[in-house]
Structure formats: structure tokens, C-alpha cells
N, C-alpha and C positions, 0 to 999 in steps of 0.2 A: 035732363042735365040743363041747368040754368046758364046763362051767358057768363056769368062769373067763373064758374067750374070749367067751362069750355075754355076760356082764356088761359086759365092755370095749367090745363093739360096741354095746349099748344106750346106754352113757354117751357115746361118740364120736357116736352119731346125736343124741342130745339136745344137745350141745355145738354140733353143727353147725346144727340147727334154731334154737337161741338165737341164733347168730350171724347167720343169714339174716334173723330176725325184727327183730334191733336194726338192722341195715343198712337194711332197708325202712322202719322208723320214722324214721331219720335222713334218708332220700331225701324223705319226705313233710314234714318240718319245713323243709327247704330250699326247697321248692315254695311253702309257705305264707309264707315270710319276705317282708315288704314291702321295696320299694326304699327307698333312703336319701332324706329329704326334700330337695328344692330349693327349698323356699319361701323367700320374702324374710325369714321370721320365724327361719330357721336361724342360730343365733347361734354356729355352730362357728368357732373362730378360725383353722381351717386350710382353709377353703373361700372364703369371701366375700372375705377380704383378697387370695386369690391372683387372683380374678377382676377385682377392681378394679385390681390391679397391673397385669395385662395390658392392660386399657383404657388406663391412664395411660401405659404404654410405647408403646402403638399411637399414641395422641395426640401424644405427644412425637416420635415417628418421622415422623408426617404434618407436624407443624409444622416440623421440620428440613428435611423436602423442599421445603415451600413456601418457607422461607426461602431456600434454596439456589436454588431457581428464580427468586425475586424478584432475588437478586444477580446471577445469570448474565443475566437478560434486562436488567436495569438497566446491567450492564456493556456488554452488546451495543449498547444505546441510547446509551450514552455514546460508544462507539467510533464509531457511525454519526454522531453530531452532530460529533465531533471531525473525522471525515473530511469531513464537509460544509463546516465553517467551521473554519479552523486556530485551534487554542487556544494556540499558542506565545506566549511572552512578546514583545511589540513590541520592536524595536531603538530605539536612542535616536532614530534619525531618525524612526522611525514614531511614537514618542511625542510627538515636536515636531509632526508633521503632525496627529495626533489632537488634540493640545492646542490648536492654532492652525489649525482647519479653516477657519474664515471668512477668515483672513488669506491663505490660499491660494486663495480663490475656490470651494471646493468645497461642495456641498450636503450630501453624505454621503460617508464613506469606510469601506471594509471591508477586512479581512484575509482573504483566501481560502484555498482548501486548499494552494496552492502557497507560502504564507507572505509573498506579495507583496501590496502594497496597491492598491486599485482605488477611484476615486472618480468623482462625478458633478458635473458643472459646467453651468449654464445658458448656453445660447447665444442669439443673436439670433433664430434660426429653430428652435430645439428645445434639445438639450442633448447632451452628449458623456460617454460612460462612458470614463474614461481608464485604460489599463492600466499596471500595474507602475510605479506613480508613486513619486517621491521628492520632496525639498524643491525641487529645481531641474529635473527631467526626467520623462520618462514614454516608454513604448514606443510607444504608438499610441492612437487614439480610435476608439470606436464611436458613430457618430452616430444620434440618436434623434429623434423628432418632438416629445418633451416631456420635462420633468424627470421626470414621473411614470412614463412608460414606461422611462426608463433606471434610475430608483431601482427599480423593480419587478423589472427584469432584473437588476440587481446582487444583489438579495435572493436570487433564485432561482438564481443562477449559482455554480459551485464553481470557475471558471478553466478548465475543460476545453471545448474546442470553442468555439461562439459563444454570447453571452449572448441565449438566447431566441430569439424569431422577429420581433420588432418593430424590431430594428436596421435602418438604411437602409444604410450602408455603413461600412466600417472603412477607416482611413488609418494606415499605419505607415511608418516609413523603410525597414525590411527587406523589406516585401512590397508597397508601394505602396498602391493603392487596391483594395479588394475589395468588391464591391456584393453585397447580400443577394439571392439569385435570386428570393426571393418578391416583391420590387418591382421588379426590373430585367430579368427574363426575359420576352420576349414571350409572351403567353398566360397571364400570371401574374394572378390575381384580386386586386385592390385596392379600397380604399376612401378616398375623399377626406375627410380629416379634418373639415373646416369644415362641409360640406354633408351628409356621410353617404352621399354618392352612390356606388355601386358601379360598377365598371368593369374593364376588362381592359388590360394593358399591351401596347402596340403596338411601342414601340421606346424606347431609352434612350440617353444620351450624357451624359457628364461629371457634371454635377449636375442635368440635366433628365431627365424621363421623359414620354413621351406614352401618354396613356391614352384609350381608346374608352369613352365613357359613354352614349351614346344609340344604341342599335341595336334598339329594340323587342324586347329580350330574345332577339334572335337572336344569341346569344354565339358559337355555333359558327362564324359567318361574320363575326366582328367586324372582320377585316382589310379588309373592303369598306366599312366606315363611317369617318367622319372622327374624328380624335383630337384631344385637347386637351393643351397643354403644362403640366406642372406641375414645381414643385421637388420633391426627394425628401421633405423634411420635411412636404410637404403632403398626403402619402398615407400609408397603412398597409397591411400585407399582409392578404390575406383579406377575406371579406365579412361 
């Protein structure tokens, strides 16, 4: 190796050492560098406003979801109520009945789910729930032991099936007489309205029903004891 090549090698080695030294120094500086502050005192316009904006967006999203849920369940509730009691506009004839309810002898009148009118009238021995009434006719009558029982049944009824359990019998031109099995079927448990005594039906016919009252709690053998005659309006189903 001549003198010129030796000098070039020495210079290259020196440059390489200088480069390695500078790289190591930069690496140490990076390790010692502190992370950016996240304190509330950080006044940087590029960080805190971004965080607050995200919070506001999330709050607005939750508020929108809550509002939509309220609207949804409110609509479901209104539809259920509309299904329970018809909300259609009454006809002129129905308006006349509603406006002159006492003139037609009704204690109360309601428009049910089928858009027909039903009303309660007081009778000598109880009350009648009149079905599909108009100013001059009705379809049939459910007989009850009291105005209170008939009115309560009308409030809870939606026109499907029979009105509750306290009706005694139904009478209509198309079906004749239908007795409530809970007060006319032998073996049915009933209560005498006036005295509150409990008994079991032994037989029934027309507007009369025979009930066993005194059997010393031997209800399984009620048919071996004497019975008493009652009118249907004098008893109610159940004990």
C-alpha cells in the first residue's frame, strides 16, 4: 500500500467513527425526551378542543337514541290503547246517544274496539250490559247482579269474547240464552250476594239456580245435601 492509499484509509475510518458517534448521541437524546403533557393546564388549541368535541358528539348521539326510543315506545303504547278502546270518530247516531245518554236510560256508554257502542242500564234485579246499541235497538244483553259489576266489566272489556266473569247470562235474538257456566254448571262455586255465604250449584233452570249452602264443609259430597233456590242475580261466581 502506498502512502496515498494509507492516508485515504485513515480519513475513511475517521469519517465512519464520526458517523457512528453522532448516531449514538441522537439515540440517547430520543430516550431522554419526555412525553407530551396531558395536563389540564395544556393550552394547546389542537388537543383539548378535539376531546371536548368527541364528548359532545357522543352526548348528542346518546340523546338522539333516547329520543328515538321514547318515540318508539310511545307509539307502541298509543297503538295498544287504540286497540283496547276504539278511537274512531263517533257517527252522528252515536253522537246523539252520547249527548242524550240519560234520555235513553243508560248509566254509561262506551265505544269498543269493534267501533260499536255498548251501554249499561239498571234493572229491577241488577243491571244489563247492552251490546251493539243504537238509538232504537241493540243486539243482546248481558245480565249482571249490579250496576257496579256491569260497569266494571264494560271498562275492562274490548268486545271480544264475554265481558269478564261476573255476568249471569246473555240473551240475544240470534243465539237465545247463554248462561255463564260459572254460575249455572253443577259443581260451580258461587257466593250469595246479600249474605256472603258460599255454596255449590246443584242444578239450574230458566232464571232459577239451586245452591247447596250447608254441608259442614263436605263440598266433595255436596250432592248429598239439601239445596236452596235463588234467582241468578242473587248469586255471583266464585268464593
